[in-house]
MARBA-3410 file (N, C-alpha, C, O; in Angstrom, 1 decimal):
215
56.9,-41.0,27.3,58.2,-41.4,28.3,56.9,-41.0,29.6,56.5,-41.7,30.5 ~ 56.8,-39.9,29.2,55.6,-39.6,30.5,54.3,-40.8,30.7,54.3,-41.6,31.6 ~ 53.6,-40.9,30.0,52.3,-41.4,30.2,52.8,-43.0,29.9,51.8,-43.7,30.1 ~ 54.0,-43.8,29.6,54.0,-45.0,29.5,55.4,-45.5,30.8,55.4,-46.3,31.8 ~ 56.6,-44.6,30.3,57.9,-45.7,31.3,57.3,-44.6,32.4,56.4,-44.9,33.2
58.1,-43.4,32.3,58.0,-42.7,33.5,57.0,-42.6,34.8,57.3,-42.0,35.8 ~ 55.8,-43.4,34.5,54.9,-43.9,34.8,54.8,-45.5,35.7,54.0,-46.2,36.3 ~ 55.5,-45.5,35.4,55.8,-47.4,36.0,56.0,-47.2,37.6,56.4,-46.2,38.1 ~ 55.9,-47.8,38.0,56.1,-48.1,39.4,57.5,-48.4,39.7,58.4,-47.7,40.2 ~ 57.5,-49.3,39.5,59.5,-49.7,40.0,60.3,-48.7,39.1,61.3,-48.2,39.7
60.0,-48.3,38.0,61.4,-46.2,37.3,61.2,-46.1,38.2,62.0,-46.5,39.0 ~ 59.6,-45.4,38.4,60.4,-43.8,39.5,60.8,-44.6,40.8,61.7,-43.9,41.4 ~ 60.5,-46.0,41.5,61.4,-46.3,42.8,63.0,-46.6,42.2,63.8,-47.3,42.9 ~ 63.2,-46.0,40.7,64.9,-46.7,41.1,65.7,-44.9,41.0,66.7,-44.4,41.5 ~ 64.2,-44.3,39.6,64.9,-42.6,40.1,64.8,-42.2,41.2,65.9,-41.7,41.5
63.4,-42.0,42.6,63.6,-41.6,43.4,64.9,-41.6,44.8,65.4,-41.0,45.8 ~ 65.1,-43.1,43.8,65.9,-43.5,45.0,67.3,-42.9,45.1,67.8,-42.2,46.1 ~ 68.0,-43.4,43.9,69.3,-43.1,43.4,69.3,-42.1,41.9,69.9,-42.4,40.9 ~ 68.4,-40.5,42.2,68.8,-39.6,41.2,68.0,-38.5,41.6,66.9,-38.7,42.0 ~ 68.4,-37.4,41.4,68.2,-36.3,41.7,67.6,-35.3,40.6,68.1,-34.3,40.2
66.1,-36.0,39.9,65.4,-35.7,38.6,65.3,-34.2,38.5,65.6,-33.5,39.5 ~ 65.1,-33.5,37.2,64.8,-32.2,36.8,65.0,-32.7,35.3,65.7,-33.5,34.9 ~ 63.6,-31.5,34.3,63.9,-31.3,33.2,63.7,-30.3,32.7,63.2,-29.3,33.3 ~ 64.0,-30.3,31.6,63.5,-29.0,30.5,62.7,-29.1,29.4,62.8,-30.1,28.6 ~ 62.2,-28.4,29.3,61.4,-28.2,27.8,62.5,-27.6,26.7,63.1,-26.5,26.9
62.7,-28.5,25.2,63.4,-28.3,24.9,63.0,-27.7,23.5,63.7,-27.7,22.6 ~ 61.6,-27.3,23.4,60.9,-27.1,22.0,61.3,-26.1,21.6,60.7,-25.4,22.4 ~ 62.0,-25.2,20.7,62.6,-24.2,20.7,63.4,-23.8,20.9,63.9,-23.1,20.1 ~ 64.1,-23.9,22.0,65.5,-23.9,22.6,66.7,-23.9,22.4,67.6,-23.2,22.7 ~ 66.5,-25.3,21.5,67.1,-26.1,21.3,68.1,-26.6,19.8,68.2,-27.8,20.0
68.5,-26.4,19.0,68.8,-26.7,17.2,68.4,-28.1,17.1,67.8,-28.5,16.1 ~ 68.9,-29.2,18.2,68.4,-30.8,17.8,66.8,-31.0,18.1,66.1,-32.0,17.7 ~ 66.6,-30.2,18.5,64.9,-30.7,19.3,64.3,-30.5,18.0,64.5,-29.5,17.4 ~ 63.3,-32.0,17.5,63.0,-32.4,16.4,61.5,-32.1,16.2,60.9,-31.7,17.2 ~ 61.1,-32.3,15.2,59.7,-31.9,15.6,58.7,-33.3,15.1,59.3,-34.3,14.8
56.8,-33.3,15.1,56.3,-34.4,13.9,55.2,-33.6,14.7,55.3,-32.8,15.6 ~ 53.9,-34.2,13.6,52.5,-33.6,13.9,52.5,-34.0,15.5,53.2,-34.6,16.3 ~ 51.0,-32.8,15.6,50.4,-32.9,17.2,49.7,-34.4,17.3,49.7,-35.5,16.7 ~ 49.2,-34.2,18.4,47.4,-35.6,18.8,46.8,-35.3,19.1,46.8,-34.6,20.2 ~ 45.8,-35.6,18.4,44.6,-35.7,19.1,44.5,-35.7,20.6,45.3,-36.3,21.2
43.7,-35.1,21.2,43.6,-34.9,22.7,42.9,-36.1,23.4,42.9,-36.3,24.6 ~ 42.2,-37.2,22.0,41.7,-38.5,22.1,42.3,-40.0,22.2,41.8,-41.0,22.6 ~ 43.9,-39.6,21.6,44.7,-40.3,21.6,45.0,-40.6,22.7,45.3,-39.9,23.7 ~ 45.0,-42.6,22.8,46.1,-42.9,23.7,47.4,-43.3,23.6,47.8,-43.0,22.5 ~ 47.9,-43.6,24.2,49.1,-43.9,24.3,50.0,-44.8,23.7,49.3,-45.6,23.1
51.0,-45.1,23.7,51.4,-46.5,22.9,52.7,-46.8,22.8,53.5,-45.9,22.6 ~ 53.1,-48.0,22.9,55.0,-48.1,23.3,55.1,-48.1,21.5,54.4,-48.3,20.6 ~ 56.5,-47.7,21.7,56.8,-47.5,20.7,58.6,-48.3,20.3,59.2,-48.9,21.2 ~ 59.0,-48.2,19.5,60.6,-49.0,19.9,61.5,-47.9,20.2,61.5,-46.7,19.7 ~ 62.2,-48.4,21.0,63.3,-47.8,21.9,63.9,-46.9,21.3,63.5,-46.8,20.1
64.5,-46.3,21.6,65.5,-44.7,19.9,64.2,-44.1,19.6,64.5,-42.9,19.4 ~ 63.1,-44.0,19.5,61.9,-43.5,18.8,62.0,-42.2,19.6,62.2,-42.0,20.8 ~ 61.6,-40.9,18.4,61.7,-39.9,19.0,63.2,-38.9,19.7,63.4,-38.1,20.7 ~ 63.8,-39.3,18.9,65.6,-39.5,19.3,66.1,-38.0,19.5,66.9,-37.6,20.4 ~ 65.3,-37.2,18.4,65.2,-35.6,18.8,64.1,-35.4,19.5,63.0,-35.4,18.8
63.9,-35.3,20.4,62.4,-34.8,20.8,62.4,-34.8,22.4,61.9,-34.0,23.3 ~ 63.2,-36.0,22.6,63.6,-36.4,24.6,64.7,-37.0,24.6,64.9,-37.9,23.7 ~ 65.4,-36.8,25.4,66.6,-37.2,26.1,66.7,-37.3,27.7,66.3,-36.5,28.5 ~ 67.3,-38.5,27.6,67.3,-38.8,29.2,68.7,-38.8,29.6,69.3,-39.9,29.6 ~ 69.3,-37.9,29.8,70.8,-37.9,30.2,71.3,-37.6,32.0,71.1,-36.5,32.5
71.7,-38.5,32.4,72.6,-38.6,33.7,74.3,-38.7,33.8,75.1,-39.4,33.3 ~ 74.3,-37.7,34.7,75.5,-36.8,35.1,75.2,-37.6,36.9,74.5,-38.0,37.8 ~ 77.0,-37.2,36.5,77.2,-36.7,37.7,76.9,-35.9,38.6,75.9,-35.3,38.2 ~ 77.3,-35.5,40.0,76.8,-34.8,40.7,77.8,-33.2,40.4,77.7,-32.0,40.9 ~ 78.4,-33.7,39.5,79.4,-32.2,39.4,79.4,-31.9,37.9,80.4,-31.4,37.4
78.2,-32.4,37.1,77.9,-32.6,35.8,78.7,-33.2,34.4,78.5,-32.8,33.2 ~ 79.7,-34.2,34.9,79.8,-35.7,34.1,78.9,-36.2,33.4,78.0,-36.6,34.1 ~ 78.8,-36.2,31.9,78.1,-37.2,31.9,77.9,-38.7,32.0,78.9,-39.1,31.5 ~ 77.0,-39.9,32.5,77.3,-40.9,31.9,76.6,-41.8,31.4,76.9,-43.0,31.4 ~ 75.4,-41.1,30.9,74.5,-42.1,30.2,73.9,-41.1,29.3,74.1,-40.0,29.8
73.2,-41.1,28.1,72.4,-40.5,27.8,71.9,-41.4,26.6,72.5,-41.7,25.6 ~ 70.3,-41.7,26.9,68.9,-42.1,26.1,67.7,-41.4,25.5,66.7,-40.8,25.9 ~ 68.4,-41.8,24.4,67.4,-40.3,23.1,66.4,-41.3,22.9,66.5,-42.6,22.8 ~ 65.3,-40.5,22.7,64.1,-40.8,22.2,63.1,-41.8,24.2,63.2,-41.6,25.4 ~ 62.2,-42.8,23.3,61.5,-43.3,24.3,61.7,-45.0,24.8,61.9,-45.8,23.9
61.8,-45.4,26.0,62.2,-47.1,26.0,61.0,-47.3,27.0,60.1,-46.6,27.6 ~ 61.3,-48.7,26.8,60.0,-49.5,26.7,60.6,-49.5,28.4,61.8,-49.4,28.6 ~ 59.6,-49.7,29.9,60.0,-49.6,31.0,61.4,-50.8,31.5,62.1,-50.7,32.5 ~ 61.5,-51.5,30.7,62.0,-53.1,31.5,63.3,-52.2,30.9,64.4,-52.0,31.5 ~ 63.1,-51.7,29.9,64.9,-51.8,29.0,65.5,-49.9,29.9,66.5,-49.4,30.4
64.3,-49.5,29.6,64.9,-48.4,30.6,65.6,-49.0,32.3,66.7,-48.6,32.6 ~ 64.9,-49.8,33.0,65.9,-50.2,34.4,66.9,-50.7,34.1,67.5,-51.0,35.1 ~ 67.7,-51.2,32.6,68.4,-51.9,32.5,69.3,-50.8,32.3,70.2,-50.8,33.2 ~ 69.5,-49.6,31.2,70.0,-49.0,31.4,70.3,-47.7,33.0,71.4,-47.1,33.2 ~ 69.2,-47.6,33.9,69.3,-47.5,34.9,70.6,-48.0,35.8,71.3,-47.3,36.4
70.6,-49.4,35.7,71.9,-49.9,36.3,72.9,-49.3,35.5,73.4,-48.3,36.0 ~ 73.2,-49.6,34.5,74.6,-49.3,33.8,74.8,-47.6,34.5,75.8,-47.2,35.1 ~ 73.8,-46.8,34.4,74.4,-45.4,34.5,74.7,-45.7,36.1,75.7,-45.4,36.7 ~ 73.7,-46.2,36.6,74.6,-46.3,38.1,76.2,-46.8,39.0,76.9,-46.5,40.0 ~ 76.5,-48.2,37.5,77.3,-48.7,37.5,78.9,-47.7,37.1,80.0,-47.8,37.6
78.1,-46.7,35.9,79.4,-45.7,35.9,79.1,-44.5,37.3,80.1,-43.9,37.7 ~ 78.2,-44.3,37.8,78.4,-43.4,38.8,79.5,-44.2,39.0,80.5,-44.0,38.4 ~ 79.2,-45.0,39.9,80.2,-45.8,41.5,81.9,-45.6,41.2,82.9,-45.2,41.8 ~ 81.5,-46.1,39.3,83.5,-46.4,39.0,83.8,-44.9,38.7,84.9,-44.6,38.4 ~ 82.6,-43.8,38.8,83.4,-42.6,38.4,84.5,-41.8,40.3,85.4,-41.0,40.5
83.6,-42.7,40.9,83.7,-41.8,42.4,85.1,-42.8,42.9,85.6,-42.4,43.9 ~ 85.8,-44.1,42.3,86.9,-45.1,42.7,88.6,-43.9,42.1,89.3,-43.9,41.1 ~ 88.7,-43.0,43.6,89.5,-42.2,43.1,90.7,-42.9,43.3,91.7,-42.2,43.2 ~ 90.9,-44.3,43.6,92.1,-45.0,43.1,92.4,-45.7,42.3,93.1,-46.7,42.4 ~ 91.8,-45.0,41.1,92.0,-45.2,40.0,92.8,-44.5,38.5,92.2,-43.5,38.1
93.4,-44.6,38.1,94.1,-43.4,37.0,92.8,-42.7,36.5,91.7,-43.3,36.8 ~ 92.8,-41.6,35.7,91.8,-41.1,34.8,91.8,-42.0,33.5,90.7,-42.5,33.2 ~ 93.1,-42.5,32.6,93.2,-43.0,31.7,92.4,-44.4,32.1,91.5,-45.0,31.5 ~ 93.0,-44.8,33.1,92.6,-46.7,33.4,90.2,-46.6,33.8,89.2,-47.4,33.7 ~ 90.2,-45.2,34.3,89.0,-44.7,35.0,88.1,-44.8,33.4,87.2,-45.6,33.0
88.8,-43.9,32.7,87.8,-43.9,31.1,87.9,-44.8,30.2,87.4,-44.8,29.1 ~ 88.8,-46.0,30.8,88.9,-47.3,29.8,88.0,-47.9,30.0,87.2,-48.3,29.2 ~ 88.0,-48.2,31.5,86.5,-49.0,32.0,85.5,-48.1,31.5,84.8,-48.8,30.8 ~ 85.1,-46.9,31.6,84.0,-46.5,31.0,83.7,-47.3,29.3,82.8,-48.1,29.0 ~ 84.6,-46.8,28.6,84.8,-47.5,27.3,84.0,-49.1,27.6,82.9,-49.5,27.2
84.9,-49.5,28.5,84.6,-51.6,28.4,83.0,-51.1,28.8,82.4,-51.0,27.7 ~ 82.3,-50.7,30.2,81.5,-51.1,30.5,80.3,-51.0,29.2,79.6,-51.9,28.7 ~ 80.4,-49.4,28.8,79.3,-49.2,27.5,79.2,-50.2,26.7,78.1,-50.7,26.4 ~ 80.4,-50.6,26.2,80.7,-51.7,24.9,80.1,-53.2,24.9,79.4,-53.9,24.1 ~ 80.8,-53.7,26.9,80.2,-55.1,27.0,78.6,-54.7,27.4,78.1,-55.8,27.3
77.5,-53.8,27.8,76.8,-54.3,28.1,75.7,-54.0,26.3,74.8,-54.8,25.9 ~ 75.9,-53.3,25.8,75.7,-53.0,24.0,75.4,-55.0,23.9,74.5,-55.7,23.6 ~ 76.7,-55.1,24.2,77.1,-56.7,23.4,75.9,-58.0,24.7,75.2,-58.9,24.4 ~ 76.1,-57.4,25.8,75.1,-58.1,26.1,73.2,-58.0,26.7,72.4,-58.4,27.6 ~ 73.3,-57.0,25.5,71.8,-56.9,25.5,70.9,-58.2,25.5,71.3,-59.2,25.0
70.1,-58.2,25.8,69.0,-59.7,25.6,68.3,-59.3,24.0,68.6,-58.2,23.5 ~ 67.6,-60.0,23.4,67.4,-60.7,22.5,66.0,-59.7,22.5,65.9,-58.8,21.7 ~ 65.1,-59.8,23.4,63.6,-58.5,23.6,64.5,-57.0,23.6,63.9,-56.1,23.0 ~ 65.2,-56.7,23.9,66.2,-55.4,24.4,66.4,-55.4,22.4,66.1,-54.4,21.8 ~ 66.7,-56.1,22.0,67.0,-55.8,20.4,66.2,-55.7,19.9,66.1,-54.8,19.0
64.9,-56.6,20.2,63.8,-57.0,19.6,63.0,-55.1,18.9,62.8,-54.5,17.9 ~ 62.9,-55.2,20.4,62.6,-53.2,21.4,63.0,-52.5,20.4,62.1,-51.8,19.9 ~ 64.6,-52.4,19.7,65.8,-51.5,19.6,65.6,-51.6,17.8,66.4,-52.4,17.4 ~ 64.7,-51.1,16.9,64.2,-51.2,15.9,64.4,-49.6,15.5,64.1,-48.7,16.3 ~ 65.1,-49.3,13.8,64.3,-48.4,13.5,63.2,-48.0,12.7,63.1,-48.5,11.5
62.5,-47.3,13.1,61.5,-46.7,12.2,61.3,-46.8,10.9,61.9,-47.9,10.6 ~ 60.9,-46.5,10.1,60.5,-47.1,8.3,61.6,-45.7,7.9,62.6,-45.8,7.2 ~ 61.2,-44.5,8.5,61.6,-42.9,8.0,62.8,-42.9,8.4,63.7,-42.4,7.7 ~ 63.2,-43.5,9.8,64.6,-43.2,9.9,65.5,-44.1,9.3,66.5,-43.6,8.7 ~ 65.4,-45.5,9.4,65.8,-45.8,8.6,66.2,-46.1,7.0,67.1,-46.8,6.5
65.0,-45.4,6.4,65.4,-44.8,4.8,66.9,-43.8,4.7,68.0,-43.9,4.2 ~ 65.9,-42.8,5.9,67.2,-41.6,5.9,68.4,-41.9,6.4,69.3,-41.0,6.4 ~ 68.9,-43.9,7.0,70.3,-43.5,7.5,70.8,-44.0,6.8,71.9,-43.5,6.6 ~ 70.3,-45.3,6.0,70.5,-45.8,4.8,71.1,-45.7,3.3,71.6,-46.4,2.5 ~ 70.6,-43.9,3.4,71.3,-43.1,2.7,72.6,-42.4,3.0,73.4,-41.8,2.3
72.5,-42.7,4.0,74.3,-42.3,4.2,75.4,-42.8,4.1,75.2,-43.8,4.9 ~ 76.4,-42.9,3.7,77.0,-43.6,2.9,78.2,-44.2,4.5,78.6,-45.2,5.1 ~ 78.2,-42.9,4.6,79.6,-42.8,6.4,78.9,-42.2,7.7,79.3,-41.4,8.5 ~ 77.3,-43.3,7.6,77.3,-43.4,9.0,77.9,-44.6,9.4,78.3,-45.6,8.8 ~ 77.9,-43.9,11.1,78.5,-45.4,11.9,77.5,-45.9,12.1,77.7,-46.7,13.0
75.9,-45.8,11.6,74.9,-47.0,12.2,75.4,-47.8,10.4,74.9,-49.0,10.6 ~ 75.9,-47.9,9.5,76.6,-48.8,8.8,78.1,-49.5,8.9,79.2,-49.0,8.9 ~ 77.3,-51.2,8.8,78.3,-52.0,8.9,79.5,-52.3,8.5,79.5,-53.4,7.9 ~ 80.6,-51.6,8.4,81.2,-51.9,7.3,82.6,-53.1,7.5,83.7,-53.1,6.9 ~ 82.4,-53.9,8.3,82.9,-55.2,8.5,82.6,-56.4,8.7,81.8,-56.3,9.7
82.8,-57.7,8.3,81.9,-58.9,8.7,80.6,-59.4,7.6,80.2,-58.8,6.6 ~ 80.0,-60.7,8.1,79.3,-61.1,6.9,78.1,-60.2,7.0,77.9,-59.7,5.9 ~ 77.1,-59.6,8.1,76.1,-59.5,8.1,76.0,-57.3,7.9,76.2,-56.4,8.6 ~ 75.7,-57.4,6.7,75.2,-56.1,6.2,74.3,-55.6,7.0,73.8,-56.3,7.9 ~ 73.8,-53.9,6.7,72.9,-54.0,6.7,73.1,-52.4,8.0,74.3,-52.1,8.3
72.3,-51.7,8.5,72.0,-51.0,9.6,72.3,-52.1,10.8,71.9,-53.2,10.8 ~ 73.4,-51.1,12.1,73.1,-51.6,13.1,72.0,-50.8,13.6,71.3,-50.2,12.8 ~ 71.4,-51.0,15.7,70.3,-51.0,15.8,70.8,-50.0,17.2,71.4,-50.1,18.3 ~ 70.0,-48.8,16.6,70.3,-47.8,17.8,70.8,-47.9,19.1,72.0,-47.5,19.3 ~ 70.0,-48.5,20.1,70.9,-49.1,21.0,72.5,-50.0,20.9,73.1,-50.8,21.6
72.5,-49.8,20.4,74.3,-50.1,19.6,74.5,-49.1,19.4,75.2,-48.6,20.3 ~ 74.2,-48.4,18.5,75.1,-47.2,18.6,75.6,-46.4,19.5,76.6,-45.7,19.8 ~ 74.6,-46.6,19.8,74.7,-45.3,21.5,74.9,-45.6,22.4,74.2,-45.0,23.3 ~ 76.0,-46.6,22.9,76.5,-47.5,23.8,78.0,-47.4,22.6,78.9,-47.3,23.4 ~ 78.4,-47.4,21.4,79.4,-47.1,20.8,79.7,-46.0,20.4,80.7,-45.8,19.7
78.8,-44.7,21.1,79.1,-42.8,20.7,79.6,-43.1,22.3,80.8,-43.3,22.6 ~ 78.6,-43.0,23.5,78.8,-42.5,25.0,80.4,-43.4,24.9,81.3,-42.8,25.4 ~ 80.7,-44.7,24.1,82.2,-44.8,25.1,83.2,-43.9,24.3,84.3,-43.6,25.0 ~ 83.1,-43.4,23.2,83.9,-42.4,22.8,84.0,-40.5,23.9,84.7,-39.5,23.8 ~ 83.0,-40.9,24.7,82.8,-39.4,25.4,83.0,-39.9,27.0,82.3,-39.3,27.7
83.4,-40.4,27.3,83.9,-40.5,28.7,83.9,-39.5,29.9,84.8,-38.6,30.0 ~ 82.7,-39.7,30.9,82.8,-38.2,31.6,82.6,-37.2,31.2,82.6,-36.3,32.1 ~ 82.5,-36.9,30.0,82.1,-35.5,29.5,81.7,-34.3,30.1,80.7,-34.7,30.8 ~ 81.8,-33.3,30.1,81.5,-32.6,31.3,80.0,-31.8,30.6,80.0,-31.3,29.5 ~ 78.9,-31.8,31.7,77.6,-31.5,30.2,77.6,-30.6,28.9,77.1,-30.8,27.8
78.3,-29.5,29.3,78.5,-28.3,28.5,79.3,-28.9,27.1,79.1,-28.6,25.9 ~ 80.1,-29.7,27.7,81.1,-29.9,25.8,80.4,-31.5,25.3,81.2,-32.1,24.5 ~ 79.1,-32.3,25.7,78.2,-33.4,25.6,77.6,-32.8,24.4,76.6,-32.0,24.6 ~ 78.1,-33.1,22.6,77.2,-32.5,21.7,76.4,-33.4,21.6,77.0,-34.4,21.2 ~ 74.6,-33.5,21.9,73.8,-33.4,22.1,73.4,-33.6,20.6,72.7,-34.6,20.5
73.5,-32.8,19.4,73.0,-32.6,18.3,73.5,-33.8,17.5,72.9,-34.3,16.6 ~ 74.9,-34.3,18.0,75.5,-35.0,17.2,75.2,-36.3,17.8,75.8,-37.2,17.1 ~ 74.6,-36.8,18.6,74.9,-37.9,20.0,73.5,-38.6,19.2,73.3,-39.8,18.8 ~ 72.5,-37.4,19.1,71.2,-37.5,19.0,70.4,-37.8,17.5,69.2,-38.1,17.3 ~ 71.7,-37.6,16.4,71.3,-38.1,15.1,71.7,-39.3,14.9,72.8,-39.9,14.8
70.0,-39.8,14.8,69.5,-41.1,14.9,68.7,-41.6,13.4,68.5,-42.7,13.1 ~ 68.3,-40.5,12.6,67.2,-40.3,11.5,66.6,-38.5,11.3,67.2,-37.4,11.4 ~ 65.6,-38.8,11.0,65.0,-37.5,10.1,64.7,-36.3,11.5,64.4,-36.8,12.6 ~ 64.8,-35.7,11.4,64.6,-34.5,13.0,63.3,-34.0,12.8,62.6,-33.8,13.9 ~ 62.5,-33.7,11.4,61.2,-33.4,11.1,60.0,-35.0,10.6,60.5,-35.8,9.8
59.0,-35.1,10.9,58.7,-36.1,10.1,57.1,-36.1,10.7,56.7,-36.0,11.8 ~ 56.3,-36.4,9.3,55.3,-36.3,9.7,54.3,-37.7,9.4,54.4,-38.5,8.6 ~ 53.5,-37.4,10.4,52.4,-38.9,10.7,51.4,-38.4,10.5,51.2,-37.2,10.4 ~ 50.2,-40.1,10.3,48.7,-39.3,9.9,48.1,-40.0,11.6,46.9,-40.2,11.5 ~ 48.5,-40.3,12.6,48.3,-41.7,14.1,47.3,-40.0,14.5,47.8,-38.9,14.8
45.7,-40.6,14.2,44.6,-39.9,15.0,44.0,-39.1,14.2,42.8,-39.0,14.4 ~ 44.7,-38.3,13.0,44.7,-37.0,12.6,43.3,-37.1,11.5,43.4,-37.4,10.3 ~ 42.1,-36.9,12.1,41.8,-37.1,10.5,42.0,-36.1,9.5,42.1,-34.9,9.7 ~ 42.1,-36.4,8.7,42.8,-35.8,7.5,41.6,-36.4,5.4,40.6,-37.1,5.0 ~ 42.4,-35.7,4.9,41.9,-36.0,3.5,42.4,-37.9,3.0,43.6,-38.1,3.2
41.9,-38.8,2.6,42.3,-39.9,2.6,42.8,-41.1,3.6,43.5,-42.2,3.5 ~ 41.8,-40.2,5.1,42.6,-41.5,6.1,41.1,-41.1,6.4,40.3,-40.3,5.9 ~ 41.3,-42.2,7.6,40.3,-42.5,8.0,41.0,-42.5,9.7,42.1,-43.0,10.1 ~ 40.1,-41.8,10.6,40.0,-41.1,11.7,40.5,-42.9,12.8,39.8,-44.0,12.7 ~ 41.8,-42.7,13.8,42.0,-43.9,14.1,41.4,-44.4,15.6,41.4,-43.5,16.5
41.1,-45.0,15.9,40.8,-45.8,17.2,40.8,-43.9,18.3,41.4,-42.8,18.3 ~ 39.7,-44.5,19.0,40.1,-43.5,20.0,40.8,-43.4,21.6,41.4,-44.5,21.4 ~ 41.0,-43.1,22.6,41.3,-43.5,23.3,41.3,-44.6,24.6,42.2,-45.0,25.3 ~ 39.8,-44.7,24.5,39.2,-45.6,24.6,39.5,-47.6,24.2,39.6,-48.5,25.0 ~ 39.5,-47.5,22.3,39.8,-48.2,21.6,41.1,-48.3,21.2,41.2,-49.2,20.3
42.2,-47.7,21.6,43.6,-48.1,21.2,44.6,-48.3,22.9,44.5,-48.3,24.2 ~ 45.4,-48.5,22.1,47.0,-49.3,22.5,47.0,-48.0,23.4,46.3,-47.1,23.4 ~ 48.2,-48.2,24.3,49.5,-47.1,25.4,50.1,-46.8,24.4,50.3,-47.5,23.4 ~ 50.4,-45.6,24.6,51.9,-44.6,23.6,52.7,-43.9,24.0,51.7,-43.3,24.5 ~ 53.4,-43.4,24.3,54.8,-42.4,25.0,54.0,-41.0,24.1,54.5,-39.9,24.1
END
């Protein structure tokens, strides 16, 4: 995220303009923090699919009094990240509409998330796919909310669809009550890969000068 999305100038402008930003290193501090192989210093950054690394990174958007508006697990491409920022801002404005009852406000929270998911562009859906190891893991979970249980289309829902469905069920929860561990459960928590790691049976991948960018 830091090397690609958060270094994007438009993303930086929007965050600085509309949010107070802070961060926490969750490694070894949170039970939901995942793990993967380390990267060689010579590895460049590459773009991966939206929501990849869901256990490792979470971007949580909150009101000034600590109510969760939105949560983006894992990596997000800059263009898609910006559309989610727009939704977080709309949800923030809705929260402060004091003329609305709590019931009506929460109902609109649900509608905004679900409508946003339906309105996702084809480009965003193409960018929001499961990594093979996550897909295999989710396919084995018969009761997972990733499985389509009705209609003519079988298989798994995309990560971006499920995250909005899960958020729709959590209207303006206080951060302390927001179950991030359950929310970011989108596949494997620990996994291994060999990107750029010299090991037996594998050739060393391209150096930073040769490789594309990565999060």
